[in-house]
Every structure is written in structure tokens, then in C-alpha cells.
N, C-alpha and C positions, 0 to 999 in steps of 0.2 A: 504494500500500500504506500504509494507516494503521491503527493499532489502533482498533477500533470501541468497545472498552470504555474505561473510565477508566484511565489509566495513572498510576502513582505519579510519573512524570516527565512534566511538562507544561510546554511553552514555546510557547504560542499566539502567533503573530506575525501582525500585520496586514500582509499582503503588498501591499496596495494602496498603502501608504505607503512602500514600499521604493524605492530608486533604480531607474529604469526600465531601465538598461542591464545592470547587474550588481550583485549584493549578496552579502554574506557573513553567514552565521549560525553562531554557535558555541554549542553546548549543553554545559555542564559540570554533571554531576550532583553534588549534595551528598552527604556521607556518609550522611545519613538516606535520601535517594532511592536510593542504591546498595543500602542495606540492604533497603529495601522491594522493589526489583526482584529482588534475590537471593532473597527469600522467594517472590515471584511465579514466578520461574524454577526454584525448588526446587534452588538451588545453595548451597553453604556460604557463599560470600562474593563480593563484587564491589567493585572500587575503580577509581578513575581513569577513569571513563566520560566520554568526550568525543565529541560529534558535530560535525563541521565540514562545512558545506554552502555551496556556491556556487550562487546562483540566477541564471538567465538566462531571457530570453524575456518573455512578457507574461502577463496574467491569463487569456488564452484558451489559452496553451500555456506554462506555467511549468515549467522544468526545474531540479530540485535534484540536484546532483552533489556527491559528497564521500566521506567515510569516517567510520565509527564505530569507535572504539578503546576498549579497556578491559582490565583485568587481572581475570581470573575465577579463583575456586577451584572446582574440580569434583572429583568422586569418581571415581577410576579404576574402570572396569568390570571389570578383571581382578584388581587387588589390593585394591580397596575402600578405598584410602588417598586422602586429599585431596591435591591438588597445584594449583599455580598455573600458568596459561598466559595468553598474550596473545591477544586477539581483535582482528582488524582486518578489518572488513567494508566492501567498497565499496558506495556508494549511488548509484543513478541512478533517480530517480522523476520522472514527469511529472504535473503537476497542471493542472486546468482549472477555470474558474468553473462551479460546479454549476448556476447559473441559466440558462446558455445551453443546457443539455441538457433542461430541463423540457419535456414535451409532445412530444418527438421520439422516433423509433424507435431512437435511439442507446442506449437503456437496455438493450437485449439484447446489445450489442456490448461487448467489453472496452475500457474507457475509461480515460483518466487518472484519478488520484485527484481528488476534488473539493476545490475551495477553497470552504469554507463560510463565508458571511457575510464574505468577504474575508480569512479567516484560515486558517493552516495550523499544526498543532501539531507543531513540530519536536522537542519532547521525546518525544512518542509515536513519532515516526518514528525517533528515536535508539534508543528501547527496542525497537522492532520489528526493526531491523537488528542490534542486539545479539543478540536471540533467534535470528535467522537465522544468526549467526556462531558460536553455541554448538555444540560437537560433541555429537551425541546419544549417542555411545558413546565418551566420553573415555578415553584411556589415558595414564598417566603416561609421560613420556619414557623410552625404553629398555625399556619393558615390552611383551612380545609375548604373544599368546594362543596357547598350545600345547594342542591338543586332547588329552584324556586317552585313552591306549590301554592296553589290558591284553592282553599277549601279542601274537601275530601277528594281523594283520587277516584275518578270514575272507573267503573268496571270496563274491561277492554272492549266489549261490544254494546255498551249502553246506548250509544248513538244509533246503532242499527236497530236495537230493540224499540227505541222510541219511534223511529221511522216506520217500522213494521206495524206498531200499534196504531199509528195515524192512517196507514194505508189499508188496513184490514177492514172489511165491512163489519158494521156493528149488527149484532143479532137482536131482533125485537121480540 
């Protein structure tokens, strides 16, 4: 999973130059990058965005594991008030060298994300997993949605029963 379009947060890393056994990558977004991502995600604010990744494997099967964390301000879908909450999204993504897949039938199968020209954009990966961690229907803590009811709930077919009663001929 990687963002296909340009992300306001980009940290392209040459994974060919990383230690072969295990490497760690930390992505910390600047305030300007947080502001740009908040605009992209249509949320009021975003701060303290950090992605921490541990890499293992080889260029044919590179595994990135870690966590993306941030503090986001969202608008409550019930009260329409802004509130802050923490996002903590686990990450587990497999990458492979895109060159080894060219000309194979593997293009139709779900494959690991590609390593393009020996590089992976961990900034875009951080932004993507932040987006996955955002609640699509955020609610301020302690707020519940109570459906509006007026009077007693009618029976499911009460309207049809009333119509039937009006249409049936009366017996004298």
C-alpha cells in the first residue's frame, strides 16, 4: 500500500543501502507537513505525526512493520464540535523489487508493494496509514447518537392497516 499521488509528506529512502539484517526508519512530520495533510484529509488540525518502521528481509521480500501515531482534531458527527483524539495505527507492509515482476503473469495477482528504483517513500506510507486510522464518523468522547422519536413508535404496517380499513366496504 503506497499513495500513488504526490503526498505532502515524502521521505524517499534508498532501501538498497540499508543494513541487510534489520533497519529502522523514523518519519517525523513538520508542522507545515501536518498542516498540508490536515487540508488533504479535510480535518481541522493534525500534530505530532510520527511513523516508526522496522525493516527486515531482502529486496525480493522487504517487510516494514511498525506504527503511525498522531494527534488529530476532527469534527464530531453528532454535535459538530471539534475535538482532539489520538490515532495509533499498526503497519505491516511487504515490498518487493518491481523489476523482478516485469514480463511475468504475476501482474494479475495481489502482490507486495513495489520498490521503485531501489526506493520506498516512507513519508507517503506514514500518511496512508494515518488516513486508515482516521475515524470516518468521529464522535466526541461521551457523546452518543440518540435517534429522534416523536410519540410512540408505530407498528410496521399500521399505515397499511388504516388504508385497508378506509377502503373496505362497511357491512350494514
